[in-house]
N, C-alpha and C positions, 0 to 999 in steps of 0.2 A: 651819244654818237653823233656825229654830224651827216647831214643828207644831203648829196651831192642829184643834179639835175646831168642828164645826158645833152640838153642841149642847151638849156640856163637855167638859174637858179628854179622857176613853174613857169611854167611858159602859160599861163590863164587865163593874162588878159584878154585875149582874143576869143577866149570861148565867154566871158560874161563881163565885162573891162565896168561895169555898173551895177551888177549882181541883181538885176531887171530885166525885163523882156515885155516888152511894149506889142501889147496885141488887145486889139478893137474887134469887138463882136465874138460874138459864138463860133460863127464860119472861118473868121482867121484865127481863132483858137483851135478848133478842129485840125484847122492845115495845115497850123504851128508843133501839134502833137504828134500827127501823122509824120511830118519831116522830122522828129524827133527820134521818133522811133524807129525808123529807115535807115537813117543816116545821122551822125553827129555831125553837127556846123562845122566843129570846132575841137579834132581831137586833141587830145595834149599827146605830144612827141612817144614820151616816154619818162617817167617816173623811176630811180633807181635806186634802191638802200646800199648806201658807201661801206662796205663790209672789207675786210684786209685782202678777201679776193674780187676778181670783177662783178661791177653789181650786176643785180639781178631786178627783172624788169618786169614791174610791176603798174603797167597802165590797164584800166580796163576797157572794154569791149563794152560797145549797145545794144542796147536790150534786142531783143527780136520783136518783131513787129504784131501790135495786138489785132485782136478782129473788133469788127464795128462795136460789139456787145461790152465787151472790155473799156471801149474810147469811154463809153457814158460815165464809168466811176475815176475816167483817170484824169490825173490833175496835176499844175506844173508849179512847182514849190515856188519860185519866182512870181508868177499871177496868184498866189495865194494870198503874195504879202511877207516872203520871208527875204531876207537882206541878202543871203548867202554870200556875203563880204569876210568871212571868213579866211584865213593863211591857214591852206591844209597842214604846214611842219611847225607855225608858231601861234597858230588861233589869233585870240582875240576877234575885233567885229561885233558885229550886234548879236545878242542871244535869240535865236530863233527857234529855240523852243515851246512856245506856247502857238507859234503859229502854227508849225508841223502836228506838233500833239491836239490840234481842234480838228486838222485833215484825219489823222491815222484812228483819231474817235468815232468817227462816219460809221466806221464797221466794228463798232459797238453790240448793234444789231444783229450784224449779219451780212451787212451789205457790204461787196468787194468794195477796196480801197486800194486802187491803181495809181502810186506817188512818184512823180518823176523829180530828184531833185540835180537841178542845173548847176548846181553853185557849190561851194563847201559854207557848210552850215556852224555855228558855233552853238552845244545845245548841252544843257546841263542834263541829259537823259531821257529817250525815247522808250512808251509802252505799245508795243503792237497788239491787234485781237486776229483773231482767225479771218481769213478769207484778206489777206493783207499782200499788198506786194511793193516794193521799193525796189523803181532802178535809180542806178544814180547816171548822168549822162553831163556831156561837157565836162570832164573830168572833176564829177561833183562828188562830193563825203559829208562827214562829220570830224569836229574835232570837239573834244571833251572838254569844257569848260573847267575851270579852277575848283578841286574841292567840292567836287561832286556828288565824289564818292559811291559810283553807282556803276553799274552797265552802262555803255552810248545808246542802247538796243535792246531790251528784252520783252518778253510775252507779257502781254497783261495780267493771263493769270495763271501766275509759279504755281505750282503743285507738284506733291508727289505722291499724287492719290490720281483721282478722276483726270481727266485730261477735258477743257473745252477749247482751246488756240487749236485750230487745225489751217493746215494748207496758208503758208508764211512762206515769200520768197524775199530774197535782196539779192540784186546783184548787180553788181559791176562799181562797187562804192568804194574809196578809200575812208580809214577809222585811225585816226588817232588823238591816242586814250590818255595822251597829255601825262604818263603815269609821274613824273616828278613836283606832280602838281595837284595832285591828288593824296590827301592822306588817310590814313586805316585808323580803326577805332583804338588803337592802344602799339607802342612800340613794340607790343607783343604779336600784335596782328594786326601789319603793318599791311595787309594785302584784304583785310575784309569792314565789310559793312559793319554797324552797331550789330546787328543780328545775326555775325557771324558768314556772310551771303559773299565769297569773294568778287573783289571786282571786278570784273570780264570787261572784254569789249562785247559780245555778242553774249546773250544768255537766254535759251531759251529752256524752260526745266517746267515740264507738263506741257508737249507737242508733238502734234502727229502731223507728217507731210509737209518737211519743213525742207527749202531746196536755198543752198547759198551756192552763191555762182559767182567766179571773178571777184573775189575781196582780196584786199590787202588789209592787216592790221599792222601796226606801229604803237609800240611804247604803252601797251597795254598794263597796267599795274599787277595782273597774275593772269588768269587765262585769257588767250587771243579769244576763242568760240567754249563754252560751254553749252553742253545737252544732257540735261536727264527726262529720265520719265517719258522718251519717246520714240514714235515706229515710222517708219517710212522717211529716213532722211538721207538727202543727196549732200554732199558737200563736194564743188568740182573746184577749181583752179585758184586754190587758195594758197595765200602768201602770208606769213607771221612772221615780226622780230620784234625783239624783246628792247630792243632797241639798247641792250650792253656794250660796252667798250669791248671792243676785237679781244679776243681770247689770246693770250702767249702764258705759255706751261714758264719761263722766264719770274712769272711772279711766286713771292714768298707766299711760303704758306698762309700767314695771318692775312697776305691781302686775296689771295683766294677765296678764302673761307667767306672774307668780308664783301666781296663778288657773289656767293654764292648765300649771303643770306638777302644780300640787295635785291637779287634775283631770283629766288628760291619760290616755288607756286607758279614762276610763268610758264604755264603751260600751255603750247601751239593749239590744240583741239583735246578736248576734257569731256570727256563721257561717264555718264554715271548710270548706273542699272535702275530701271529696267530701260534693256534697248534693245530693239528689234529689225530687223530690215535697212541696214547702214548699208552706205555706198558713198568711200572717200577717194576722189581719183585728183591728183595732180595737187601736190601741196607742197609747200615750200616752208621752210621750218629753222627758226633761230632763236633756240630758248635756252630758258636757265632752267630747268627741271625735263621734266617729259613732253617729248615732243607730241607724241599721241600718250591718252591715255585712254585705255578703255577698261574703267574701273567697278565689278559690279559689286564690289565692298569697296572703302575707302576709309582714311583716316586710321583710326585706333582700335576701332571695334567694331564687329557685325554689326550691331545695328545702331545708325548714330543716329536716328531719329531719338535716343533716349538721352543723347544730347546735346544734339544740333550742331555738331562741330564745324558743321561748313553750312551752318543755316537752316531757315525752318522749312526749306522748297525741297531737299536734296533727302532722298533715301538711299534705297539699296535694290539690289536685285537683280536678274541675269543679262547677261549681256549675248546675244546670237545673232550666227544670219550675219555676218559681216564682212565685207570687202573693201580692204583699202588698197591703193596701189597708185604708182608710180607717185613715190615721198622723196623728198631731197631734204634728205639734214646738213643743218649749214652751222658747220662748229657746236650744235648743241648738245649742251650736259649730258640728257640723257636722251634715247629714242623711243622706241613703244613700248608702253609699259602694259598689262595685262593683270590685272588686280583680285584676286578672288581671295575670300577666307570661308565661306558660308553657299555664295553664290556661284552659279552655277555661269561661265562661261566654254561658249562651243561652238562649232560650226565657225570657224576665224581662217580666210583667208588673206595673207599679205603678201603683197606682190612688188616686183619691182622699188626697191630701198638702195638707196645709194648716196653717197655722201662723206661728211667724216663726223665722229664724235668723239665726247671727252670721255664720256663713262660708257654707262651699257647700250649695246644698240638695243637688245630684248629683254623684258623682264618677265618670267611667268612666276607668281609669287603672291604672298600674304601681306605683303611689307611690314609693321609689327604688330599684327593683331594676332593674337593667341589663342582664341576662344577654338578657330579651325585653320586650316595651314592652305587650305582652297579644295573646288572644285572645277577641276578644265578638261572639256571634252576633245574634239579634236581641233588640233592648231596646225597651221600647216605658213612656212614661212619657205617663200621661193623667192627665184633671181635675185637677190641681195649683193651689193656689191659696197663695202661698207668700210672703212680704216678709224681703226683708234686714232687719237691725237695722244702725244706724248705729255703725260699728267704727272705731279706728285707724288710722292709712293704716299701708300695709306697711312704707313708710318709716323712719316712724314705730319701728314693733316691732321691724324689723330693730338698728335703732340701739342700742336696749336691750338687747337680747337678745349685742351682740358676736360674732355669728356671723362665720366667715370666708368669705373668698369661693368657697374651696371650698365648704363645708358648705350656698352661698347655691346654688352650681351645682347638686349633688349633691340638693336642695329641689326648683329648678327649677318646677315648675310647680304644686307643692303651696304655692309663695308666691303666689299668684294665687287671687283669693276671687269668682269668679261665679259666676253661682245654678249653672248647670250647666258644671261641668269635664269636657272632653274631652282624652282625650291619652292614647288607645290605637288600636291598630287594631280599627274595628267593622264589620261588615259592613253592619246595618241598624238604623238606629235614628229611633224615632219620640217627638217632642216634641207630643202634642195636647194643646189645650185646656188650655196654661198662660197665668194671670196671676199678677200682679205690679205693684208699686208702687216704683217704683224712690227710693229715698236718698239716692246720692252717683253718680260715677263709675265705678263698677264696671263691667265687663261680661258683659250676661243667660247670653249664651252663649258661652263658649271654645274653642276648639281649638286647642290645643296642641302642641308642635312634635314631638310622635311621634303626634299626630292621623293615621289615615286613614281617613274613616267612606265605606263604599261607598255608600250609598243614605241621606236621612236626610230627613226631614221633619215640618215644625216649624209648631203653630199657636200662635202666641204673642199674647197682648196684653197691652200696657204700658202703664200710667199711669204719665206721666213728666212732670209741669207743667215742667220747666224746660230739658228735652228733656236731661241731662245724661248719660245712658248710651249705652251703643251694644249692640242686638240682637244682633248676631253679631262676634266678633275672630277673626283669625285669625293665629296666631303662626308667626313664619317656621318655613319646612314643616311646619305644618300645613295639610290637603287633605280635600276635600270634594269626591268625583266628581258626586255626583248631591243637588241640594238643592232643596225644595220649599218654600218660605216663605210662610207665611200670616203676615202680619204688621199688627195695630191698635196703632199706637204713638201714643197718647195723647199731645199734649204742649198749651202753653196755646195755641199758635196752629194752629187745623185747618189754615191753607195754608200753612204753611211747617215743613221737618223739618228732618231730619239725614242725612246718608249712614247707611244702616242696618246698612252691612258696612263694617270695617273689616280688611283685606288683612295689614298688615304681614308681608308674604312670605309670607304663605298662599295659600291658590288652592281656588278652587270650580269645577272642570272645566263642569257646567251647571245655571245656574240659573235656577227656576223661578219666577216670584211667583205667586202664587195669590190672590185677591179681595184686592188689596192694591194702589191706585191710588198713581201715583206723587207724588211734591212736589219742590217748589219746595225748596232747600237754600240757596242763596245765588247771588250776580251780582257778579263785576269785571271792571273796565275792562282789557279787556290791556294788558297794560305797555309794548309796544312799537307800537299800535295804537290812539289814542282816539277811534278809530271803531269799533271792534269791542268788542260787552260778550259775556263769557262767563257762560251762566247753568249751572247745577249741580242735576240732577233725583237723587232717592232712589234713580231705577234706570235702569235703559235704557226711551229712551224710540224712536216711531215717530211721524212727521204727515205728512197728503197735504201742508201747507206746515206749517212750524214759523211763519209771521210772520202766521196767522189766530190773529185773537184776542190778538192779544201786542199791549200800547201800551209802546213806553219814551218818557219826558219825562225833560228836562235843563231845569232853571228853570222847571219845569210847564206847560212846553211841547213839547205831542207831537213827538217827531221821527219824520220816514220810516224804516224797515223794508228796506234794497237786498235783502239774502238773510239767509238762515239756513241753516247747515250745522253737521249733528250730525257729531261727532268718532270717533274710531276708536274709542272707550270705552261709545257707547254713548247714558251719559248726560250729557254735555255738548254745549250747541249753543251756535258761535257767531251774534251775530244783529251784522252791520254797516250801519251810522246812515249816515243821508247826512248827519250832523251832529256834526265830533267834538265830546268832552266836554272842557272844559279844569280846571284845579287848582281847587279851590273849588267847581264847579258843583252842583247838587241833581239826582242822577240815581235814577231810578227804573224797575220794570220791572213791570207787572202782566198778565193773564191772566184772560179772559174766556171762559169753559167753555160757552157757548152760542156762541160761532165757532169756539171751534178745536177742533184736532182731535188735541192729542197725547195719545197714550194710553202706557201701555206695551206691551211685547211680547204680551201675553196680553189686549190691548182695553182693558185699565180704564184709563177716563179721566181724566187731572188734573183736580182741581178747582179752581175759582175761586181766583186769587190776588190779592190789594189788592196795592197800589203797594208797593213794597218795596228799603230803600235799595239804592243800588249802591255796591259800594266803588270808591273813585278812588282812585288815587295822583297 
């Protein structure tokens, strides 16, 4: 993917023409540091990632002013001997790894270190200890050297057990992962180090009190940011772009699969349990896999420590107390994944998500782990305005992939692409103020075969001119005990709709419609009795007299209605006519709301229905 600049290819020369700063004496050094901390001398006007839509600004802001105590441990990278002569987009220059690592090593024994990076450093990977702050100024950042095969920055004491590294902050930096020139272990594991650890941009495995702010990560081999086994984590103002070519549905299935293989596992921000007290705000994510992953379990087994499928530093554990807000999905393959088989995911709040998505916007499931099917507590999504993109049908992709029947069975719900995918036991789920525009027949919410939702509240606004989607689909075995459903399903005709729930063997024990008037779905003559007209509504209905307000015409002549009887399902009413319809007759059914009494079970009135053609056989 090409990168473009807003003003010029890269206006960095004014910031560090020789990648060095001439400072003489300690007094001059302190003055220089204070100047950098209070105002950036030369600000990069803007750096933009060129996508199919207008570019997204990713310029970094200067750090906050430090107090006098912190200045004692503050060092300027160029003053320490770093060349800082790499190009942030193309790399090259002098390798600054050794110089910068010597500075970071000063925190090995607990001494605070504050490193100011005042240019672009070519590195083969850096390790940070607790009590470390890295601030990038003057357009500063890092470019990962060819075949480094590791994270650009990671914590020094990676662990899935005891946490040693605490109080780490990185702010205002640009990171280029140079993914095309990073080799994985094997062709089967192109994104992993020899020990199985994924080659990520920022990697913090076993860390508390972590702050990542005003960062841009480009062309990372796998996860942009990877955090596991941590508490008190703050992410703010983060942009991740995997560098893939612009998405287009016109690609052949084989081309789409090739892209998926190349850019698979390029998650934006990926968390592995245990995680507690996580706040993430203002994320812009363009990924070939999960934009955000909250994985209490991961990979293919309840206990990944038995096989080290994700390396020797990652295990599993609960993920709780998470607030994720202000997320923009930029044609990402997938949105927010919550993955649990045996470990708990609870008290999760996800607000203000917008953008476009190729696959599923939200996934609550157990992936392909079969020992257990999930352990979810209370989960809330609110203010979601995400549109799906047109994609190839799954049948086409399955044929191109030549997957075996067993592989398809193992993947099961992973092959389905609704907007919200539910396939685990969930105690309480709220989907509040969700808006979307339909582009094909994919369901919007799907409860898979392992879904067992206790309480579910849905507020869904759908623009679907052709009425081709299904708001809620339940697969065989899927179950919702109590569903409160507010649905505004806008089609081409305001007086006609479709069944909003398709059961397919699934079940809703108790359904409560909220501010959702019933709609006319269809009418047909009974096969065995041409005097009986069968009308289906979108939900269960009631009336003092179903005949009131109803008009039935045969060949433009009104026909008397002798009786109207609601059937056991509650959403179907039989109308017995005084005259039988014959083959070839034109039969219509209409409803005048001013004279009728048809309502749903909560008292919402059926709106007027213009004459609708009745299916005759």
